[in-house]
C-alpha positions as CSV (number, residue, x, y, z in Angstrom):
1,X,7.3,25.4,-17.5
2,X,9.4,27.3,-15.0
3,X,6.5,27.4,-12.5
4,X,6.0,23.6,-12.9
5,X,9.6,22.9,-12.2
6,X,9.4,25.2,-9.1
7,X,6.3,23.4,-7.8
8,X,7.9,20.0,-8.5
9,X,11.1,21.0,-6.6
10,X,9.2,22.4,-3.6
11,X,7.0,19.2,-3.5
12,X,10.1,17.0,-3.5
13,X,11.6,19.1,-0.7
14,X,8.4,18.7,1.4
15,X,8.4,14.9,0.8
16,X,12.1,14.6,1.9
17,X,11.6,16.8,5.0
18,X,11.2,14.4,7.9
19,X,11.7,16.9,10.7
20,X,8.1,16.8,11.9
21,X,7.6,13.1,11.7
22,X,7.7,11.2,15.0
23,X,6.5,8.1,16.6
24,X,2.9,9.4,17.0
25,X,2.5,9.9,13.3
26,X,3.8,6.4,12.5
27,X,1.5,4.9,15.0
28,X,-1.5,6.8,13.5
29,X,-0.6,5.6,10.0
30,X,-0.3,2.0,11.3
31,X,-3.7,2.2,13.1
32,X,-5.3,3.5,9.9
33,X,-3.8,0.7,7.8
34,X,-5.0,-1.9,10.4
35,X,-8.4,-0.3,10.5
36,X,-8.8,-0.4,6.7
37,X,-7.6,-4.0,6.6
38,X,-10.2,-4.9,9.3
39,X,-13.0,-3.2,7.3
40,X,-12.1,-5.1,4.1
41,X,-11.1,-8.4,5.7
42,X,-13.7,-10.5,3.9
43,X,-12.9,-9.0,0.5
44,X,-9.2,-9.4,1.1
45,X,-9.7,-13.0,2.1
46,X,-11.8,-13.8,-0.9
47,X,-9.3,-12.3,-3.3
48,X,-6.4,-14.2,-1.7
49,X,-8.4,-17.4,-1.8
50,X,-9.1,-16.9,-5.5
51,X,-5.4,-16.2,-6.3
52,X,-4.3,-19.3,-4.4
53,X,-6.9,-21.5,-6.2
54,X,-5.7,-20.2,-9.6
55,X,-2.1,-20.9,-8.6
56,X,-3.0,-24.4,-7.5
57,X,-4.9,-25.0,-10.7
58,X,-2.1,-23.7,-12.9
59,X,0.5,-25.8,-11.0
60,X,-1.7,-28.9,-11.4
61,X,-2.1,-28.2,-15.1
62,X,1.6,-27.8,-15.5
63,X,2.5,-31.0,-13.7
64,X,-0.3,-33.2,-15.1
């Protein structure tokens, strides 16, 4: 148990340490997110359309 607490403490320290993070790292993360979104654009669009249709249907049912 003592080892797990030590590992957990060290992990939290590493997550909180921002000394090595700079603009370049943030730009690379942003490029990766945009790239993934571009790859899955069709799937994302289909899912959003389904959600909007369900919301519209539920609103129509609630009103009518």
